[in-house]
Structure formats: structure tokens, C-alpha cells
Residue frames as qw, qx, qy, qz and C-alpha x, y, z in Angstrom:
[[0.065, -0.998, 0.005, -0.021, -103.29, -24.65, -13.59],
 [0.763, 0.297, -0.174, 0.547, -99.71, -23.78, -14.40],
 [0.426, -0.892, -0.071, 0.131, -97.92, -22.05, -11.50],
 [0.744, -0.021, 0.125, 0.656, -94.49, -21.86, -13.17],
 [0.083, -0.828, -0.018, 0.555, -92.98, -18.39, -13.26],
 [0.664, 0.740, 0.053, 0.088, -92.19, -16.85, -16.67],
 [0.759, -0.089, 0.067, 0.642, -88.55, -16.68, -17.65],
 [0.181, -0.604, 0.047, 0.775, -86.67, -13.43, -18.18],
 [0.094, -0.025, 0.648, 0.755, -86.95, -13.81, -21.94],
 [0.069, -0.567, -0.792, -0.215, -90.71, -14.34, -21.64],
 [0.179, -0.765, -0.378, 0.489, -91.12, -11.28, -19.41],
 [0.157, -0.433, 0.302, 0.835, -89.12, -9.16, -21.88],
 [0.041, 0.207, 0.780, 0.589, -91.19, -10.47, -24.78],
 [0.121, -0.699, -0.704, 0.042, -94.44, -9.74, -22.95],
 [0.200, -0.707, -0.162, 0.659, -93.27, -6.29, -21.92],
 [0.157, -0.202, 0.495, 0.830, -92.30, -5.50, -25.51],
 [0.024, -0.413, -0.793, -0.448, -95.75, -6.42, -26.79],
 [0.222, -0.790, -0.557, 0.124, -97.53, -4.29, -24.18],
 [0.217, 0.813, 0.002, 0.540, -95.20, -1.32, -24.53],
 [0.567, -0.804, 0.141, -0.109, -93.90, -1.64, -20.98],
 [0.244, 0.679, -0.671, 0.173, -90.35, -2.00, -19.98],
 [0.934, -0.195, -0.294, -0.055, -89.44, -5.47, -18.88],
 [0.604, -0.712, 0.350, 0.078, -86.84, -6.67, -16.40],
 [0.686, 0.615, -0.377, 0.092, -83.47, -7.09, -18.05],
 [0.875, -0.430, 0.055, 0.215, -80.96, -9.42, -16.39],
 [0.135, 0.902, -0.410, -0.002, -77.42, -8.10, -16.14],
 [0.948, 0.098, -0.185, 0.239, -74.52, -10.38, -16.92],
 [0.513, -0.803, 0.115, 0.282, -71.69, -9.59, -14.48],
 [0.681, -0.138, 0.399, 0.599, -68.88, -10.41, -16.91],
 [0.346, 0.520, 0.443, 0.643, -70.28, -8.04, -19.53],
 [0.210, -0.919, -0.286, -0.173, -71.09, -5.32, -17.04],
 [0.662, -0.417, -0.046, 0.621, -67.50, -4.53, -16.05],
 [0.128, 0.946, -0.015, -0.299, -66.33, -0.96, -16.66],
 [0.788, 0.481, 0.012, 0.386, -63.87, -0.40, -19.48],
 [0.358, -0.896, 0.201, 0.168, -60.80, 0.79, -17.58],
 [0.555, 0.697, -0.448, 0.077, -57.33, 1.06, -19.13],
 [0.927, -0.216, -0.165, 0.259, -54.69, -1.43, -18.06],
 [0.006, 0.933, -0.279, 0.226, -52.08, 0.48, -16.10],
 [0.785, -0.490, 0.369, 0.093, -50.11, -2.40, -14.57],
 [0.381, 0.730, -0.552, -0.134, -46.67, -3.21, -15.97],
 [0.856, 0.131, -0.495, 0.074, -44.62, -6.36, -16.20],
 [0.247, 0.396, -0.611, 0.640, -42.47, -5.14, -13.31],
 [0.563, -0.347, 0.271, -0.700, -45.51, -5.30, -11.03],
 [0.959, -0.039, -0.104, -0.262, -45.75, -9.05, -11.63],
 [0.687, 0.372, -0.530, 0.330, -42.05, -9.82, -11.14],
 [0.731, -0.602, -0.267, 0.178, -40.64, -10.68, -7.71],
 [0.619, 0.087, -0.083, 0.776, -37.57, -8.50, -8.34],
 [0.166, -0.909, -0.273, 0.268, -37.44, -5.18, -6.53],
 [0.134, 0.935, -0.302, -0.130, -34.02, -4.00, -7.70],
 [0.919, 0.131, -0.031, 0.371, -30.64, -5.14, -9.01],
 [0.022, 0.929, -0.254, 0.267, -27.76, -3.35, -7.36],
 [0.320, -0.692, 0.632, -0.137, -24.30, -3.99, -5.90],
 [0.324, 0.313, -0.872, -0.193, -24.03, -7.21, -7.98],
 [0.128, 0.150, 0.917, -0.346, -27.04, -8.69, -6.19],
 [0.300, -0.383, -0.613, -0.623, -30.71, -9.28, -6.95],
 [0.145, 0.032, 0.596, -0.789, -33.08, -7.81, -4.37],
 [0.185, -0.386, -0.848, -0.314, -36.58, -9.25, -4.05],
 [0.323, -0.532, -0.152, -0.768, -39.83, -7.63, -2.96],
 [0.787, -0.497, -0.346, -0.121, -40.21, -9.99, 0.00],
 [0.402, -0.856, 0.316, -0.076, -36.97, -8.70, 1.52],
 [0.891, -0.150, 0.341, 0.260, -34.75, -11.48, 0.21],
 [0.189, 0.823, -0.431, -0.318, -31.75, -11.32, -2.09],
 [0.950, 0.106, 0.264, 0.131, -29.60, -13.57, -4.27],
 [0.117, -0.693, 0.563, 0.435, -26.14, -13.82, -5.77],
 [0.886, 0.426, 0.141, -0.117, -25.87, -15.31, -9.26],
 [0.287, -0.615, 0.641, 0.358, -22.69, -16.96, -10.50],
 [0.816, 0.480, -0.198, -0.253, -21.96, -18.39, -13.93],
 [0.658, -0.441, 0.598, 0.123, -19.87, -21.54, -14.07],
 [0.293, 0.491, -0.707, -0.416, -17.79, -23.14, -16.74],
 [0.938, 0.039, 0.004, -0.345, -18.68, -26.61, -17.96],
 [0.301, -0.482, 0.820, 0.067, -16.87, -29.93, -17.85],
 [0.732, 0.263, -0.465, -0.423, -17.05, -32.59, -20.57],
 [0.672, -0.379, 0.574, -0.273, -17.52, -35.59, -18.32],
 [0.944, 0.263, 0.165, -0.111, -17.67, -38.08, -21.20],
 [0.612, 0.685, -0.337, 0.205, -14.15, -37.27, -22.41],
 [0.300, -0.701, 0.577, -0.292, -12.55, -37.96, -19.03],
 [0.430, 0.209, -0.877, 0.045, -10.84, -41.22, -18.17],
 [0.662, -0.450, -0.585, -0.133, -12.46, -43.58, -15.69],
 [0.545, -0.290, -0.447, 0.647, -10.25, -42.43, -12.82],
 [0.058, 0.089, 0.002, 0.994, -10.86, -38.79, -13.66],
 [0.471, -0.416, -0.465, -0.624, -14.61, -39.39, -13.72],
 [0.661, -0.444, -0.573, 0.195, -14.46, -41.02, -10.28],
 [0.382, -0.143, -0.277, 0.870, -12.49, -38.05, -8.95],
 [0.174, -0.253, -0.210, -0.928, -15.10, -35.64, -10.32],
 [0.599, -0.467, -0.559, -0.331, -17.96, -37.63, -8.76],
 [0.619, -0.388, -0.497, 0.467, -16.25, -37.69, -5.35],
 [0.225, -0.018, -0.104, 0.969, -15.44, -33.97, -5.55],
 [0.332, -0.362, -0.361, -0.792, -19.03, -33.17, -6.47],
 [0.657, -0.487, -0.575, -0.036, -20.29, -35.27, -3.58],
 [0.506, -0.253, -0.373, 0.736, -17.90, -33.44, -1.25],
 [0.012, -0.196, -0.107, -0.975, -19.23, -30.10, -2.52],
 [0.523, -0.463, -0.458, -0.550, -22.83, -31.09, -1.81],
 [0.701, -0.428, -0.524, 0.226, -21.99, -32.50, 1.62],
 [0.415, -0.075, -0.258, 0.870, -20.14, -29.30, 2.56],
 [0.141, -0.449, -0.266, -0.842, -23.18, -27.10, 1.97],
 [0.120, -0.355, -0.731, 0.571, -24.99, -25.74, 5.00],
 [0.293, 0.498, 0.136, -0.805, -27.20, -23.51, 2.88],
 [0.672, 0.491, 0.553, -0.039, -29.45, -23.95, -0.15],
 [0.078, -0.417, 0.480, 0.767, -28.40, -23.29, -3.73],
 [0.713, 0.546, 0.320, -0.302, -30.15, -23.34, -7.09],
 [0.384, -0.234, 0.674, 0.586, -28.61, -24.74, -10.28],
 [0.546, 0.683, 0.211, -0.436, -29.91, -23.30, -13.53],
 [0.453, -0.057, 0.676, 0.579, -29.10, -24.61, -17.02],
 [0.394, 0.701, 0.151, -0.575, -30.23, -22.20, -19.74],
 [0.537, 0.129, 0.688, 0.471, -30.46, -23.42, -23.33],
 [0.297, 0.736, 0.039, -0.607, -30.73, -21.01, -26.25],
 [0.784, 0.493, 0.322, 0.194, -30.89, -21.49, -29.98],
 [0.358, -0.605, 0.316, 0.637, -27.73, -20.31, -31.69],
 [0.632, 0.765, 0.021, -0.123, -27.16, -18.82, -35.11],
 [0.678, -0.387, 0.447, 0.436, -23.96, -20.37, -36.51],
 [0.624, 0.751, 0.185, 0.106, -24.10, -18.64, -39.88],
 [0.013, 0.923, -0.385, 0.001, -20.95, -16.69, -38.97],
 [0.603, -0.414, 0.675, 0.096, -19.19, -19.95, -38.17],
 [0.768, 0.384, 0.494, 0.137, -20.20, -21.40, -41.54],
 [0.385, 0.919, -0.053, 0.071, -18.94, -18.26, -43.28],
 [0.297, -0.780, 0.548, 0.050, -15.67, -18.62, -41.40],
 [0.743, -0.084, 0.650, 0.139, -15.32, -22.22, -42.59],
 [0.668, 0.671, 0.295, 0.128, -15.98, -21.19, -46.19],
 [0.132, 0.954, -0.264, 0.045, -13.38, -18.43, -45.94],
 [0.496, -0.586, 0.637, 0.071, -10.85, -20.78, -44.36],
 [0.805, 0.201, 0.544, 0.125, -11.47, -23.39, -47.06],
 [0.536, 0.837, 0.074, 0.084, -10.73, -20.81, -49.75],
 [0.066, -0.887, 0.456, -0.027, -7.30, -20.13, -48.26],
 [0.750, -0.285, 0.592, 0.080, -6.24, -23.79, -48.24],
 [0.354, 0.636, -0.536, -0.428, -3.96, -24.65, -51.14],
 [0.126, -0.185, 0.974, 0.036, -3.72, -28.37, -50.49],
 [0.538, -0.070, -0.504, -0.672, -6.52, -30.05, -52.49],
 [0.514, -0.205, -0.828, 0.091, -6.87, -32.89, -49.98],
 [0.163, -0.264, -0.566, 0.764, -7.22, -30.54, -47.01],
 [0.295, 0.085, -0.114, -0.945, -9.60, -28.35, -48.95],
 [0.547, -0.152, -0.706, -0.423, -11.76, -31.37, -49.69],
 [0.408, -0.282, -0.774, 0.394, -11.81, -32.29, -46.00],
 [0.008, 0.214, 0.306, -0.927, -12.78, -28.73, -45.02],
 [0.428, -0.004, -0.372, -0.823, -15.57, -28.61, -47.60],
 [0.542, -0.216, -0.801, -0.136, -16.87, -31.97, -46.42],
 [0.274, -0.282, -0.660, 0.640, -16.86, -30.76, -42.81],
 [0.188, 0.143, 0.060, -0.970, -18.74, -27.57, -43.73],
 [0.530, -0.092, -0.575, -0.616, -21.37, -29.57, -45.63],
 [0.468, -0.239, -0.827, 0.200, -21.69, -31.88, -42.62],
 [0.087, -0.267, -0.479, 0.831, -22.33, -28.94, -40.27],
 [0.329, 0.065, -0.233, -0.913, -24.82, -27.43, -42.71],
 [0.542, -0.179, -0.740, -0.355, -26.82, -30.65, -42.87],
 [0.347, -0.284, -0.754, 0.481, -26.90, -30.89, -39.07],
 [0.082, 0.197, 0.223, -0.951, -28.26, -27.35, -38.81],
 [0.446, -0.041, -0.475, -0.757, -31.03, -28.18, -41.28],
 [0.598, -0.232, -0.755, -0.137, -32.15, -31.20, -39.25],
 [0.568, -0.540, -0.520, 0.340, -31.60, -30.04, -35.67],
 [0.104, -0.962, -0.005, -0.253, -31.45, -26.82, -33.69],
 [0.597, 0.255, -0.439, 0.621, -28.02, -25.81, -32.47],
 [0.516, -0.812, -0.236, -0.135, -28.25, -25.02, -28.77],
 [0.332, 0.481, -0.483, 0.652, -25.88, -23.08, -26.60],
 [0.672, -0.576, -0.465, 0.028, -25.93, -23.81, -22.89],
 [0.078, 0.594, -0.401, 0.693, -25.05, -21.57, -19.96],
 [0.658, -0.350, -0.642, 0.178, -24.79, -22.79, -16.38],
 [0.130, -0.634, 0.203, -0.734, -25.60, -20.73, -13.32],
 [0.495, -0.309, -0.728, 0.361, -25.52, -21.25, -9.57],
 [0.232, -0.674, -0.091, -0.695, -27.80, -19.03, -7.49],
 [0.343, -0.131, -0.719, 0.590, -27.35, -18.49, -3.77],
 [0.291, -0.695, -0.403, -0.519, -30.70, -17.33, -2.38],
 [0.171, 0.082, -0.565, 0.803, -31.10, -15.38, 0.82],
 [0.326, -0.651, -0.666, -0.163, -34.13, -15.37, 3.09],
 [0.106, -0.706, 0.118, -0.690, -35.01, -12.23, 5.09],
 [0.812, -0.558, -0.098, -0.138, -35.32, -14.49, 8.14],
 [0.844, 0.000, -0.160, 0.511, -31.52, -14.91, 8.06],
 [0.230, 0.649, -0.093, 0.720, -30.93, -11.20, 8.42],
 [0.573, -0.495, -0.502, 0.418, -29.79, -10.45, 11.96],
 [0.187, -0.951, -0.118, 0.216, -29.04, -7.26, 13.81],
 [0.078, -0.847, 0.385, 0.359, -26.50, -5.00, 12.05],
 [0.567, -0.064, 0.734, 0.370, -26.06, -7.47, 9.21],
 [0.402, 0.566, -0.234, -0.680, -26.19, -6.80, 5.51],
 [0.916, 0.338, 0.037, -0.211, -26.83, -8.98, 2.49],
 [0.541, 0.661, -0.505, 0.122, -23.16, -9.05, 1.56],
 [0.211, -0.539, 0.730, -0.363, -21.99, -10.26, 4.97],
 [0.761, -0.011, 0.566, -0.317, -24.23, -13.31, 4.62],
 [0.845, 0.507, 0.101, -0.138, -24.05, -14.06, 0.89],
 [0.374, 0.795, -0.477, 0.018, -20.40, -13.39, 0.13],
 [0.346, -0.467, 0.802, -0.137, -18.95, -16.03, 2.51],
 [0.792, 0.225, 0.541, -0.173, -21.28, -18.58, 0.90],
 [0.633, 0.758, -0.116, -0.108, -20.11, -17.41, -2.52],
 [0.074, 0.742, -0.665, 0.051, -16.44, -17.79, -1.58],
 [0.603, -0.216, 0.749, -0.173, -17.08, -21.27, -0.20],
 [0.815, 0.451, 0.337, -0.139, -18.68, -22.40, -3.47],
 [0.448, 0.825, -0.340, -0.055, -15.84, -20.94, -5.53],
 [0.194, -0.587, 0.781, -0.089, -13.27, -22.92, -3.52],
 [0.689, 0.023, 0.703, -0.176, -15.24, -26.16, -3.73],
 [0.742, 0.634, 0.139, -0.167, -15.88, -25.75, -7.47],
 [0.167, 0.801, -0.563, -0.112, -12.14, -25.33, -8.01],
 [0.470, -0.290, 0.833, -0.036, -11.69, -28.98, -7.00],
 [0.700, 0.426, 0.568, -0.075, -13.92, -29.88, -9.93],
 [0.391, -0.044, 0.448, 0.803, -11.84, -27.74, -12.29],
 [0.086, 0.769, 0.560, 0.295, -14.83, -25.39, -12.59],
 [0.247, 0.012, -0.138, 0.959, -14.53, -21.63, -12.46],
 [0.068, -0.770, -0.629, 0.076, -17.36, -19.65, -10.88],
 [0.223, 0.143, 0.056, 0.963, -17.75, -15.98, -11.74],
 [0.058, 0.609, 0.602, -0.514, -20.21, -13.72, -9.97],
 [0.262, 0.628, 0.488, 0.547, -22.35, -11.68, -12.35],
 [0.160, -0.146, -0.223, 0.950, -22.11, -7.95, -11.86],
 [0.307, 0.505, 0.439, -0.677, -25.04, -5.55, -11.94],
 [0.409, 0.495, -0.352, -0.681, -25.01, -4.98, -15.70],
 [0.224, 0.152, -0.934, -0.235, -24.69, -8.69, -16.43],
 [0.135, 0.301, 0.859, -0.392, -27.60, -9.47, -14.10],
 [0.393, 0.538, 0.165, -0.728, -29.80, -6.88, -15.79],
 [0.382, 0.411, -0.625, -0.544, -28.93, -8.29, -19.20],
 [0.070, 0.015, -0.997, 0.016, -29.58, -11.87, -18.04],
 [0.231, 0.428, 0.729, -0.482, -33.00, -11.15, -16.58],
 [0.395, 0.544, -0.085, -0.735, -33.98, -8.97, -19.54],
 [0.337, 0.299, -0.783, -0.429, -33.12, -11.74, -22.00],
 [0.030, 0.115, 0.971, -0.207, -34.90, -14.28, -19.82],
 [0.276, 0.547, 0.601, -0.513, -38.18, -12.35, -19.72],
 [0.467, 0.731, -0.065, -0.494, -37.84, -11.07, -23.31],
 [0.645, -0.126, 0.675, 0.337, -36.66, -14.07, -25.32],
 [0.467, 0.703, -0.206, -0.496, -35.84, -13.46, -28.95],
 [0.921, 0.186, 0.312, 0.139, -35.27, -16.03, -31.65],
 [0.400, -0.465, 0.431, 0.662, -31.89, -15.76, -33.40],
 [0.534, 0.697, -0.115, -0.464, -31.86, -14.33, -36.90],
 [0.766, -0.049, 0.592, 0.243, -31.04, -17.24, -39.15],
 [0.243, 0.683, -0.400, -0.561, -29.13, -16.56, -42.35],
 [0.930, 0.281, 0.209, -0.112, -29.74, -18.94, -45.23],
 [0.378, -0.530, 0.632, 0.420, -26.60, -20.56, -46.51],
 [0.569, 0.498, -0.413, -0.508, -26.10, -21.27, -50.21]]
């Protein structure tokens, strides 16, 4: 005697043959209502607002973003390199607050630069110099074909936690002294820090969350 219970498919098959309605199992994933998606990208971002040259977050925090110039360490002499290392160590040891260092790499379209080289080569009357310029332009063109040309931007972010906010204090009274301290310390490294204003911050975050590939122009 077989005491096994019939499966759902068997019950449906039997019910179909007898004209009775069988039990139909509902699959939860396929039983969800078709509702339109109303959420936006802004709902998923931690940013609440960008105002007064600062980024305000939904958790009550804030941040100041500064862009810094770069330093070609490899071209410095040995003594200059040692001085930079000691100055950088002094900067880190002087910090009593956290910072974030961001290096952003983007593909660059250098078609305008190649056009400039071609135009400059046409104005050179010396055959030897013109040959050198043409050779240099061909060299740059070959590099572009083999590798992507990247442009780098360097940023230092000073974050702020809402736990640091005391009575009758504002974001600026806490963040701006930290900003000024970093600017002074970076000056010893021959680096210039510039705080991004509101429009620059909006542009930076928009480009970050909406990356676009550069339009490449084919060179003859």
C-alpha cells in the first residue's frame, strides 16, 4: 500500500481530468505586484545637500573637499626627496583628525594636443626642427594607440562626524581650522591646496556618479 501524498502537479492533473479545480501553488517571486519604481538615485546617495562650499550628509555629518597640486618625486634630487619625505611625515604626525586622500584617474582625449602639434609643425621653417616635431607627433600618436592617456586629480577630504558637534558650534567652526592647518603643512611640501566651492563640488560629484567616456577623434 502506497501512503505517499500526490504532488501538486499530480493533483492538478487529476483535477483537470475530473473537471474539478485543483490546488495551484503560488510562487512568491512571481506573485509580486507590478508597481512602478519611484525611487531616484538621490535616495541611495549619502549626500543630503551641497552648500556653503561643504558637503552635508544625511547622517548629520559634513566634509570639506580640497584639490591639491602634484609633485614629481622622481625628478627631485636625493636631498630634495629626503626633505619631501620628512615634510610628509611631519604632516601626518601633526594630524589630530582623520583625512581621506582620493586619486581620481580619467581617460583623456588628446586629439586637440595632436592638432596643436601638427599646426606648430607647419609653422616651422627649419627642416631639421620640423623633422623632430613630426617625429614627436608620430611618437605620441603611437602611444595613444597602444595605451590609454590618463589624467589624474588629487583630493584631500576632511570628514566631520556629528558626534563632534558641540553646543553652539557650526560645521565651519570645526572644519575650517582643520582646513587651514592642512594648507600650511602642505605648503612645506610645495603643494597648494584649494578648497572646492559649491559649484565645483556639484560638478565633481555629478561627474563621479555619471562617468562619461571621452569622445576620441581619429587622427590621420
